[in-house]
C-alpha positions in Angstrom: -28.7 -13.9 13.5 -26.8 -12.3 10.8 -23.6 -14.1 10.0 -20.4 -12.3 10.7 -17.5 -12.6 8.2 -13.9 -12.2 9.3 -11.7 -10.0 7.1 -7.9 -10.3 7.7 -5.7 -7.6 6.3 -2.0 -8.2 5.7 0.0 -5.2 4.6 2.4 -2.3 5.3 1.7 1.3 6.5 -1.3 1.7 4.0 -3.0 -1.1 6.0 -1.5 -0.3 9.5 -2.6 3.3 9.5 -6.2 2.3 9.4 -6.0 1.4 13.2 -3.4 4.2 14.0 -4.7 7.5 12.5 -2.4 9.6 14.7 0.5 8.1 12.6 -0.8 10.3 9.8 -0.8 13.4 12.1 -4.5 12.9 11.9 -4.6 13.9 8.4 -6.4 10.8 7.5 -10.0 10.4 9.0 -10.6 6.8 7.7 -8.3 4.1 6.3 -9.1 2.1 3.3 -10.2 -0.9 5.4 -12.8 1.0 7.4 -14.1 2.4 4.1 -14.3 -1.0 2.6 -16.2 -2.5 5.5 -18.7 0.3 5.3 -19.3 -0.6 1.6 -19.7 -4.5 2.2 -23.3 -5.6 2.4 -22.6 -8.0 5.3 -21.4 -7.8 8.9 -17.7 -7.9 9.0 -15.1 -8.3 11.7 -11.7 -6.7 11.0 -8.5 -8.3 12.0 -5.8 -6.0 11.0 -2.2 -7.5 10.9 -0.7 -4.4 9.1 2.9 -3.6 10.1 4.2 0.0 9.7 7.1 -0.1 7.2 6.7 -3.8 6.5 8.1 -5.8 3.5 6.7 -9.2 2.5 9.5 -10.9 4.6 8.1 -9.4 7.9 5.1 -11.7 7.6 7.0 -15.0 7.2 6.8 -15.6 10.9 3.5 -14.0 11.6 0.7 -16.3 12.8 -2.1 -16.1 10.4 -5.7 -16.4 11.8 -8.6 -18.2 10.2 -10.8 -15.9 8.1 -13.2 -15.6 5.4 -11.7 -12.8 3.4 -8.0 -11.9 3.2 -6.6 -8.8 1.8 -2.8 -8.8 1.1 -1.3 -5.4 0.1 2.6 -5.3 0.1 5.3 -4.4 -2.3 6.1 -0.8 -2.0 8.7 -1.1 0.8 10.1 -4.2 -1.0 10.6 -2.1 -4.1 12.2 0.9 -2.3 14.4 -1.4 -0.3 15.7 -2.8 -3.6 14.7 -6.4 -2.5 15.0 -9.0 -5.2 11.7 -9.4 -7.0 11.9 -13.0 -8.0 9.9 -15.1 -10.5 6.5 -16.6 -10.9 8.4 -19.9 -10.1 9.4 -18.5 -6.8 5.7 -17.7 -6.1 4.4 -21.1 -7.0 7.0 -22.8 -5.0 6.7 -20.3 -2.0 10.4 -20.1 -2.2 11.4 -17.7 0.6 14.0 -15.1 -0.1 12.6 -13.0 -3.0 9.6 -10.8 -2.8 7.4 -13.0 -5.0 8.6 -16.1 -3.1 7.7 -14.5 0.2 4.3 -13.5 -1.0 3.9 -17.2 -2.3 4.7 -18.4 1.3 2.1 -16.0 2.8 -0.6 -17.1 0.3 0.3 -20.7 0.9 -0.1 -20.4 4.7 -3.3 -18.5 4.4 -4.7 -21.4 2.3 -3.6 -23.9 4.8 -5.2 -22.0 7.7 -8.5 -21.3 5.8 -8.9 -23.5 2.7 -12.3 -21.9 1.9 -11.0 -18.3 2.5 -11.0 -15.8 -0.4 -7.6 -14.2 -0.9 -7.4 -10.8 -2.6 -3.8 -10.1 -3.6 -3.3 -6.4 -4.3 -0.4 -4.8 -6.0 1.1 -1.5 -5.0 0.3 2.0 -6.3 2.6 4.5 -7.7 4.1 6.9 -5.1 5.2 10.5 -4.9 8.2 12.0 -3.2 7.8 11.1 0.5 8.7 13.3 3.6 7.6 11.9 6.9 5.5 14.4 8.9 7.3 13.7 12.2 10.9 13.5 10.9 12.1 15.4 7.7 15.2 13.2 7.7 13.0 10.3 6.7 12.3 10.9 3.1 12.4 9.0 -0.2 12.3 9.5 -3.9 9.2 8.9 -5.9 8.4 6.0 -8.2 9.1 7.9 -11.4 12.7 6.7 -11.0 13.9 3.1 -10.4 15.3 1.6 -7.2 18.9 0.9 -6.6 18.6 -2.2 -8.8 17.3 -0.2 -11.7 13.8 -1.7 -11.3 10.6 0.4 -11.4 7.7 0.0 -9.0 5.4 -0.7 -12.0 7.6 -4.0 -12.6 6.8 -5.1 -9.0 3.1 -4.3 -9.6 2.9 -6.2 -12.8 4.6 -9.3 -11.5 2.5 -9.3 -8.3 -0.6 -9.1 -10.5 0.6 -12.0 -12.7 1.2 -14.1 -9.6 -2.2 -13.4 -8.3 -3.9 -15.0 -11.3 -2.1 -18.4 -10.7 -4.5 -19.8 -8.1 -8.2 -20.1 -8.4 -8.6 -19.1 -4.7 -6.6 -16.0 -5.1 -8.1 -12.9 -6.8 -6.0 -10.3 -8.4 -6.7 -6.6 -7.4 -5.0 -4.3 -9.7 -4.7 -1.1 -7.5 -1.7 0.1 -9.6 -3.6 0.6 -12.7 -7.2 1.0 -11.6 -6.9 3.6 -8.8 -4.9 6.0 -11.1 -2.2 6.8 -8.6 0.8 8.5 -10.2 3.9 10.2 -9.0 2.7 13.4 -10.5 -0.8 13.4 -8.8 0.4 12.4 -5.3 1.1 16.1 -4.3 0.4 19.4 -6.1 3.5 21.2 -4.9 6.4 21.2 -2.4 6.8 24.2 -0.1 10.2 25.6 0.5 11.7 28.7 2.2 14.4 30.4 0.2 16.0 33.7 1.1 13.3 34.2 3.7 10.5 33.8 1.1 8.0 31.0 1.1 7.8 29.2 -2.4 5.6 26.5 -3.7 7.3 24.4 -6.2 5.1 22.4 -8.6 5.8 18.9 -9.8 8.2 17.9 -11.2 10.4 21.0 -10.3 10.7 19.9 -6.6 12.0 16.5 -7.1 15.5 17.5 -7.2 15.2 19.9 -4.3 17.1 18.9 -1.1 14.9 18.2 1.9 16.0 20.5 4.7 15.6 18.8 8.0 16.0 22.2 9.7 13.0 23.6 7.8 10.4 25.0 10.2 7.6 24.4 7.8 6.3 21.0 6.5 6.8 20.9 2.8 3.3 19.5 2.3 0.6 21.7 3.6 -3.0 20.5 3.3 -3.5 22.6 0.3 -0.7 20.6 -1.5 -2.7 17.4 -1.4 -3.2 15.4 -4.5 -4.0 11.8 -3.5 -1.5 11.5 -0.7 -0.9 13.6 2.5 3.0 13.1 2.7 3.9 12.1 -0.9 3.7 8.4 -0.2 0.7 7.6 1.9 -2.9 8.2 0.6 -5.1 10.8 2.1 -8.8 10.3 2.5 -9.4 10.7 -1.2 -6.7 8.2 -2.1 -7.9 5.6 0.5 -11.4 6.0 -1.0 -10.0 5.1 -4.4 -8.3 2.0 -3.0 -11.4 0.8 -1.1 -13.5 1.3 -4.2 -11.3 -0.9 -6.4 -11.1 -3.7 -3.7 -14.8 -3.5 -3.1 -15.6 -4.0 -6.8 -13.5 -7.1 -7.0 -14.9 -8.6 -3.7 -18.5 -7.8 -4.9 -18.0 -9.8 -8.1 -16.2 -12.8 -6.5 -17.5 -13.2 -2.9 -20.8 -15.0 -2.2 -22.4 -14.9 1.2 
């Protein structure tokens, strides 16, 4: 009988949406986890622990099941929420309270539950200007500008990657650099209605435009797609890029 490997995914909406495609307004047909499993050359059972809108702190009390492969993809909500990044020392000591310390705690608990499990720690990709499909009042700036603490998303990504190289049972997955996501390629344009006329503003012209919650049209029609469907969350093309990068790392490090 073919052996089945358990893949446990820990992450935010990027991970959560894999099992809740209606959250994307069904603009996404397959998440990165489904795409990844289709690429893997062995039978795989997915345990998706993704939490919509999660930061690393949301997983400090989550029970982690035993598995063979763990994918941890967090950081974008920590960055936007201006949470303290912390240091490599925080990560090593699993010192709760900072983003890196919280990630260190997650990694430590995974290793305690599954000492032989392979952990793939991913860093977050750049993000465009976000406007939630179901509520235009829920919107956020892109990653070309820093958070409230003056820190860029790229700084979070670089530090997470540095921490991922500390343990020999943790494998760094550099989604930030290797997928090619940029704030400027997330969406091609932003649709507005001005004086009764529909206009499509290109990047970066639309970044300073106020999001009108009373607007009857969604500012990101399908033809505005770059690598995201709402400025923040990847569309099918974006999720394929993420799956490809993770697959290449697993292929080179996981024996079965």
